[in-house]
N, C-alpha and C positions, 0 to 999 in steps of 0.2 A: 444629512450627508449620504448616505444612499442616492440618490438621485444626482445631488453632485457629484460625484462618482459615475453614476453613467454616462451621464453631460459629458465629462471631461476624458474622458477615458474616447563452388557452387560449382562453381561449374568442377568437372572431374579435370584434372592433371590430364594434359594434351602434350603430346611428344611424337610428330609425327616426320621422317624425311623421307624424299625421295632416293628408293635404293639405286645405286652405280650399276647400268647396264652391264650385262655380260657380256665379256669381250673373245670373239672366237680366233684363233689362232691362224696363221694365214699360213699355209702348206706349201704353195706353188714356188717353185724354184727361184732361186733370183741370180741373173745375169751378174756374174763377177765384173763384168765391165761397167755395169749401170749403179745408179746411185741408187742406193736402198730408198724407197719413199720412207718416211717417218710420219707413223700415224698420228694424228690430228689427238694432243692430252684430253683428256676425260674431263670434261667439269664437274666439278666439285658436286654433290649434289645440295638441292636448295634444302635447308630448313625451314620450318616453320615454326616462329616463335611462340614458348609455352606461353602457354596463358595462367595466369596466378589463381590458385586453387582460394577461394574466399574461406577462411575459417568459420565455421559452424558456434555460431555464440548462443550461449543455451541462458535463458533471462529467468531470474522473481519477476512472477506475473504483477507482483505489489508493488514490486519498484523499479523493474526493468532493469534491474544491476544483474551480472554477470554471473553465469553459478560455473564453479568446476567441473559440474555432471550435468546431465540431460534432467532438465526438469520431469521429475516425477506423477505429477498429477496430486499428488499431495493435497489435502483440505488443508488450511489454515485455522488457527483459533480464533474468536472473538471472546478478548477476557474485559470482565465487567470493573472498573478502576473507581475507588473511593477519591473524588476531587475534592471533598471539603479541607478550610484552612488547618484546623483541628488534625487533620487525619494524615498532613504531609510529613515528612515526604513520601511519596510512592515508590514503589520498586519495581522493578524489572521492564520499567516503561521502556526505559532509554533501547533495548533489545525488540521493538515493534517497528512493522513496516509501515503500517499506516495508526493514525491514531483518528480517535473521532470525539469532541466534545459536544455535548448536549443538552437541554436544561432538563431538570429533573424538577419533583415539585419544591416548593420550598423556595425557589429564588435562587438554587444550589444549580449547577453542571456536575455530570459525571461523564466519566470518561468510558472509551470501549478500544481497547486495544489489539488490533488483527498482528498476528503473530505468522509469517510462512511453518514454523516451526517450535517449538519450544525442548530446547535438552539442558541438561546441564541438574545442578542442584542452585536453580537460581530462584530466590525467592519472588512470590510475584502478588502483589497487592497491596495497599487489602482490599481485598473480593468485596465487591456490592451487587447489591439484589438487579434484576431485570424485570425492563417496563417492555412493554409490546414494539414499539418503536425501534428499540436497540433490539431487538432479537429480529426484525426487519433489515436493519441493514445489516446485522451478520449471514440472515440470508443471501443479500445480496455478493454477498463473497463465498456462499456456500460454504461456512466457517461451523465450527464444531464448536457449541455455547458454553464459555465456563462462566460460572457465577453463584452466590451464595443470595439464594433466596429468589423471590418474583412476586409483583403483581396478581392481583387474581385472573388479570386480564392476560399476563405474559403466561401465568402458567396453563391458559387454558389456548392462547396459540401454542405451545411447546406440546400440550397434548394432541390437542387436531391435525398440526403438524406432520408428530412423531421428529420433531427434530431434536438430533444428537444434542445433548446439555451433559456436561457433570455438576451437582447442584451440592453448594457446601451447607445448604441448611435440611432441605428436604431428600437429599440424595441417599442413596442407599449404601449406608457404610462409610457414607462420605468421612468419619473421624478418620481412618487410614489414612486420608492424603491430605484434607486441611486441616489447618489446626491455628490457636489462637498465638497471639503474642502478648505477653502480660506488661512489657514496657508500654503498649499502646492499649492497652485497657487503664491502663493508669491514667495515661493522660489523654486519651481521647475519649474513650468507653468502651465498651464492648462489642457493639455490632462494628466498629469501626477496626477490628483488630484480627479478621480473619486473613489466614495466606496460605496460601499453596504453591509449593517448589514445580519450577519446569515439567520436571523429567516424572514428577507425580502426578502431575496434570493428564499426562500424556497413561500414565500406567492406569490412572483409574478411567481414561475414556476404555483404553483395553478393557478393562475389566466390565465397563459397560457396553462392552461388542459395538462401539461408536463403529460408524463406516469411516473408514479416512483414505479413499480417494474418491478425486471427484467422478460423477457420470453425467454425464451430458449439461455439461458448467462448461461456457466461457466465454474466459476474464473478457474485459471492455475496455479496459485501461489501456491507453497508447501514449508513447515513451515519446521523447525526442531530445538529440544533443542541441540542436538549435534554439538559440537564444529567442525568448518572447522579447518583442519588440512591437514599438507605437502602443503601449499603453500609459497608464499614469506611476509617475514615479514612487516609487513602494519601497522604501528604505527603512523606515519603522511605522509597523502596524499593529493598529489595538482593534480586538473585534470584542464587540458589546452584545452583551447576550440579555439585552433588554429590564437587565437588573445592574446591578453597581458588578456584578461579575464581567471580568474582561479579564481577556489573554490577548497579551502582545508579544510581540517579533520584532528582532533587530539582525537586519540582513547586513553578512560581511560579504562584500563584492569581491575578497581572494575565493575564499572557500565558495560560494553563493551558496550557504545556509542560511537560514532564517533561527537565531535561538531565543528560545521559549521563555516566557515568565511570565509570575502569577505571583497576586498577594505581595505582589512589593521585592519580589526577591527573585534569583534564575527559577525555572521548572526543572529539577533536577531528578536523577535515579537516586535515591536515596540505601540501595545498594553500596553505589562503588561513586556519587556527586558528579556524573557524567548529567553535562547540560543537552536536553533535548533540541535537537537541530533539524530540520525540516530543508529540501529541496523544495517542498513545493505549498504551501498554502491555500485551502479551498473554502472558502465561506459561500454556502448553500442554504437560501432563503427558504423556510419551508412551513406554510400555514401550520401555526403551536395554537390549542387552547384548553383551560385545564376542565374534566369533565367527572370530578369528583368532589367530595367534600372537601379531601384530604390533598386537594391540589393536585392528583394527578396529572398526565398532560396525555393530549392523543397529538401525534404531529405526523403532515400526512407525508407520505414516504414515495408516493407514487403517482404517473400525471408526469408535471412537469411545472419546472420553478425557473425563478434568475438567480445569478450568483457570479461569484467572482472567482480567477484564477491568477494567484498570485505567486512569481517566481521569476528570477534573473533581477530582480528589483524592481517589477513591472507588474501595475494589475489593470489585466481585464474585464472587459463582464462575460458572463457562459451564462449557458442553460443546460440544466440537468432533465434529466428527462429519463423517466422507467416507466415497464409498461405493469409490471407485478412485481409479488412480491419476493416472488425465486429467483428475479431476471436483475442483474447488474447496472449498475447508474450507468449511464452515459454523459460525454458534456462536450458542447461545441460553441464555437465562437458568434461572433455576432453576424458573420456571414454564410453556419452552417457550416461549416468545414472542424471537423474536430480539434478539440482541445485536447493536442499533450502535454503531456507532462515532464518535467523535465527527469533524468536518472537518479533516483532515489526517493529519499520517505516521504510522507504524507502528511498534514495534518488536516482533520477538516473539521469545522464547524457545521453546525446546523443550529442556525438562529430563524428567532421569529420575524417575520417580514419589517416590521419597524425598527430593528433592531441597526445599531448604526456603523460602520466601517471606518477609522480614523486612518488616513494615511499621511505620512511625508516625505 
């Protein structure tokens, strides 16, 4: 199916004017029998039309959406979110700016939610453990990592890079910030019950002396209000993860949003029932292989790969590229031009090369 798709597919305000030339009084006596000479009227001063000042628009670098104040260079947060069926619903996910879904061991997927900021007593979770490739994605945004435990490889990467993170399992004093929900323990099991409130995640990051501002980081996402055209129609989208797990989306031409669904029902935030909706869907193909007896995976997220950008009811092929682990992903169209995202939230599926993508 993937091959079939590929084939078918400020200025300052200026107000200036010419000043009227001064008129010198004529003091020469006038002959009473001579008709006085009337001076010609002085021409009205020319005016230069004022240029319209273009308002300075401050935008969220993750969504391209306008901000009410200048962007202050704050680092985002990358939060590991449980995504097995028994652990539904997720909480706090409707607040995320970008949502990643990637395979984990056992044929299930795990989400990583990217937030430009965390505010309020909003429950977030359930929180799950980290793998190296999720950390790699977080590093592409220079994001503070929020997780509950990690594989040996992920802990090694955290140590080797000195990456800022708050751990709900092995973190110092994590019990002061993370908490267990008894109903989740009863219905899903102890390992699926860990939550943290958004403002507590920030407080924990402060306690861990995390860096809160970007340093030498440049965002690579490009946004445009121009609609995507010339692609394959994509009003119904189903992403396959090489296993029985699928995530589907339905496009609303009025709102230009894709509403998500999984496990036979709407993909909704358990805090308030909000269905997760996205302006952009990105499907990125990346080499994926098992590396141990537990079935843990390695996912190659540097170099180049193929993919698709879906927005405005259209799907077009793209390529993704990334030179190093601490650099952002860039996206290009088939002709090499930058692939621009629509202003709004994005869903990103990282899937093995053999995974299908169904469009209607």
